[in-house]
ZAMARGU-4260 file (C-alpha; in steps of 0.2 Angstrom, whole numbers, plus 5000, padded with zeros to 4 digits):
<rodrens>
0) 5178/4648/4807 | 5168/4640/4793 | 5152/4638/4803 | 5153/4655/4810 | 5155/4664/4793
5) 5139/4656/4787 | 5132/4662/4805 | 5134/4679/4805 | 5130/4682/4787 | 5116/4673/4789
10) 5105/4679/4805 | 5094/4695/4808 | 5095/4697/4827 | 5113/4693/4835 | 5107/4685/4854
15) 5120/4684/4868 | 5111/4682/4886 | 5126/4679/4897 | 5124/4679/4915 | 5128/4697/4918
20) 5145/4701/4922 | 5152/4686/4918 | 5153/4689/4901 | 5172/4693/4896 | 5167/4701/4881
25) 5155/4693/4869 | 5164/4699/4851 | 5155/4687/4841 | 5140/4701/4841 | 5154/4713/4833
30) 5158/4701/4819 | 5138/4699/4818 | 5136/4721/4815 | 5145/4721/4802 | 5137/4708/4792
35) 5118/4719/4794 | 5115/4710/4809 | 5107/4719/4826 | 5114/4713/4843 | 5099/4709/4856
40) 5110/4706/4871 | 5111/4709/4890 | 5124/4725/4896 | 5138/4715/4897 | 5156/4714/4889
45) 5158/4726/4873 | 5139/4726/4872 | 5139/4737/4890 | 5152/4751/4881 | 5145/4752/4864
50) 5124/4751/4862 | 5117/4766/4857 | 5099/4763/4860 | 5099/4762/4841 | 5112/4749/4836
55) 5101/4735/4844 | 5090/4730/4859 | 5098/4728/4878 | 5092/4715/4888 | 5088/4720/4905
60) 5101/4713/4919 | 5093/4706/4936 | 5113/4703/4944 | 5114/4705/4961 | 5098/4697/4967
65) 5102/4682/4979 | 5091/4670/4971 | 5097/4663/4954 | 5079/4655/4949 | 5070/4672/4954
70) 5083/4680/4941 | 5083/4669/4928 | 5064/4673/4929 | 5064/4691/4928 | 5076/4692/4915
75) 5067/4678/4905 | 5052/4688/4904 | 5060/4703/4899 | 5069/4694/4883 | 5052/4687/4879
80) 5044/4705/4881 | 5060/4711/4872 | 5056/4702/4857 | 5038/4702/4853 | 5034/4718/4859
85) 5049/4726/4849 | 5061/4715/4841 | 5047/4706/4829 | 5035/4722/4830 | 5050/4733/4819
90) 5056/4715/4808 | 5038/4716/4803 | 5033/4734/4799 | 5033/4735/4782 | 5028/4750/4769
95) 5020/4746/4754 | 5034/4740/4744 | 5039/4726/4757 | 5052/4736/4767 | 5056/4733/4784
100) 5060/4753/4784 | 5062/4757/4804 | 5073/4738/4803 | 5086/4745/4789 | 5088/4762/4796
105) 5095/4753/4811 | 5107/4741/4802 | 5113/4757/4793 | 5117/4764/4807 | 5127/4749/4816
110) 5136/4745/4801 | 5140/4765/4803 | 5142/4767/4820 | 5149/4751/4826 | 5158/4748/4808
115) 5175/4758/4813 | 5176/4752/4829 | 5173/4735/4830 | 5188/4733/4815 | 5204/4719/4817
120) 5215/4737/4810 | 5208/4746/4824 | 5209/4733/4838 | 5227/4732/4831 | 5231/4748/4829
125) 5225/4755/4846 | 5236/4742/4855 | 5253/4748/4845 | 5250/4766/4846 | 5242/4767/4864
130) 5251/4750/4872 | 5265/4743/4864 | 5277/4757/4858 | 5275/4767/4871 | 5278/4753/4881
135) 5294/4750/4870 | 5301/4767/4873 | 5297/4765/4894 | 5307/4749/4894 | 5321/4760/4883
140) 5322/4774/4896 | 5322/4764/4911 | 5336/4751/4907 | 5347/4764/4899 | 5365/4770/4909
145) 5361/4752/4917 | 5345/4754/4925 | 5348/4774/4930 | 5329/4779/4927 | 5321/4762/4934
150) 5331/4766/4950 | 5327/4783/4951 | 5307/4779/4950 | 5310/4765/4964 | 5316/4780/4974
155) 5305/4791/4969 | 5292/4778/4973 | 5297/4774/4991 | 5299/4793/4995 | 5281/4796/4989
160) 5273/4782/4996 | 5283/4787/5014 | 5276/4805/5015 | 5259/4803/5006 | 5251/4800/5024
165) 5255/4820/5028 | 5247/4825/5010 | 5229/4833/5013 | 5217/4843/5002 | 5213/4856/5018
170) 5202/4870/5009 | 5192/4870/4992 | 5185/4887/4986 | 5172/4885/4971 | 5163/4899/4964
175) 5164/4917/4957 | 5151/4933/4957 | 5140/4924/4948 | 5130/4914/4959 | 5119/4906/4946
180) 5134/4901/4933 | 5128/4897/4915 | 5135/4887/4898 | 5153/4895/4891 | 5157/4904/4907
185) 5172/4897/4917 | 5170/4891/4938 | 5186/4899/4946 | 5192/4887/4959 | 5205/4890/4971
190) 5215/4876/4984 | 5224/4875/4998 | 5236/4858/5000 | 5248/4851/5013 | 5259/4839/5003
195) 5268/4834/5020 | 5287/4837/5016 | 5284/4833/4996 | 5291/4844/4982 | 5276/4854/4973
200) 5285/4845/4957 | 5280/4829/4965 | 5262/4830/4962 | 5247/4835/4951 | 5232/4845/4957
205) 5217/4839/4948 | 5200/4844/4947 | 5188/4830/4941 | 5173/4838/4933 | 5157/4834/4921
210) 5140/4828/4925 | 5132/4821/4937 | 5118/4810/4942 | 5105/4810/4953 | 5115/4803/4968
215) 5129/4817/4965 | 5141/4805/4958 | 5152/4811/4943 | 5148/4802/4926 | 5165/4801/4915
220) 5172/4817/4920 | 5185/4829/4912 | 5198/4832/4922 | 5210/4851/4925 | 5225/4852/4932
225) 5228/4867/4943 | 5242/4879/4942 | 5252/4892/4954 | 5257/4882/4968 | 5259/4899/4977
230) 5264/4897/4996 | 5250/4899/5010 | 5252/4897/5031 | 5259/4884/5035 | 5270/4880/5023
235) 5256/4875/5011 | 5253/4879/4993 | 5237/4888/4985 | 5235/4881/4968 | 5220/4889/4956
240) 5210/4886/4941 | 5195/4888/4931 | 5185/4876/4926 | 5177/4876/4908 | 5154/4876/4911
245) 5153/4868/4891 | 5136/4861/4894 | 5119/4861/4904 | 5111/4850/4917 | 5116/4843/4931
250) 5135/4850/4935 | 5146/4843/4949 | 5165/4846/4953 | 5179/4838/4965 | 5198/4840/4968
255) 5212/4827/4971 | 5229/4824/4973 | 5239/4812/4965 | 5257/4809/4963 | 5264/4814/4946
260) 5283/4808/4937 | 5287/4809/4918 | 5291/4787/4920 | 5276/4783/4928 | 5264/4774/4916
265) 5249/4782/4924 | 5245/4793/4937 | 5236/4778/4946 | 5251/4767/4945 | 5256/4772/4963
270) 5238/4768/4968 | 5241/4786/4981 | 5226/4798/4981 | 5222/4813/4993 | 5206/4820/4993
275) 5196/4831/5000 | 5183/4830/5014 | 5167/4824/5011 | 5157/4830/5002 | 5168/4848/5001
280) 5174/4853/4983 | 5155/4845/4975 | 5141/4854/4971 | 5125/4849/4961 | 5118/4864/4953
285) 5110/4867/4937 | 5120/4875/4923 | 5109/4889/4911
</rodrens>
C-alpha cells in the first residue's frame, strides 16, 4: 500500500494494456485518477465503462484476431502512435507561462467526472442500497410463515416454465397518423399476445426502444411496460402504450414478453423471454 501510494501520487499517465477481454477490473487506474493522473488503457474492465474521450486515452484493441503475434504487433503500434502523437504532444504543449493548459483541463475533468464514481464510499453505498438491503428484505419475505413465500415462488416458476412454450408475440402495430415522427411526439404501439394459458399478472409486455446503430441494434435502450390486456380473438390479449420520442437521430424499438412476479430478483431470473418474429417491431427511422 505504501508503494501504491507513491506510484499513484507521482505519475502523470497511468498505462494499463491488458489483453482484452481478460482484465478483471483494473481498479489501480481509479486510484490514479483520483490523484490527477490520466489513464492510457485498453477498453477493458472499468475503463470500458467510464472512458469518455476527455479523461485519458483509449488504446485500440485487436481482440478477435487468430494470431497472437499479429495482435501484439497491431496493439503495440497503436500504443506507440498514441504516446507519440497525442499523449506527449498534449503534455509538452505549454503556454507562455509554461503550463500545459489542455493537459490541466483533462486532469480537472478527470477529477470532477471520475472522482465521485471511483470512491470506495460510493461503491459500498451502492452495494448496500442496491444489493444487500434488498437481499435481506427478500430473504425475510421468503422465510416468513415457514418459507411459504419461497414455496409459492417455486410453484409459480414451475407453472410459468411449463406454459412458456405457448407464449408468443403474434402481432405488432406501431405508428400513428404521422408518417414522419418528430422529437417530442409519442409513438403508439399495439401488440397482440398469446399467453399460452398464463394469466396477465404472470407476465409483463414491454417495449425496448431508443437509439440504434448501423446494424439496427438497440444501444442502451429504455423500457416501457404496455398496459391494457384487453381480450382479442382466440383468447389472445391486446396491449397498448405510447413510446416517448425524446431525441433525434436513428431510432428503433422491439417488443418482448417476460415473466413478472413481485418476488423475482429481476425479470431475467427465470431465463424466459418471448420475442416477435424478426424483424417485426423494429424500425430504423430518423427522428426530426
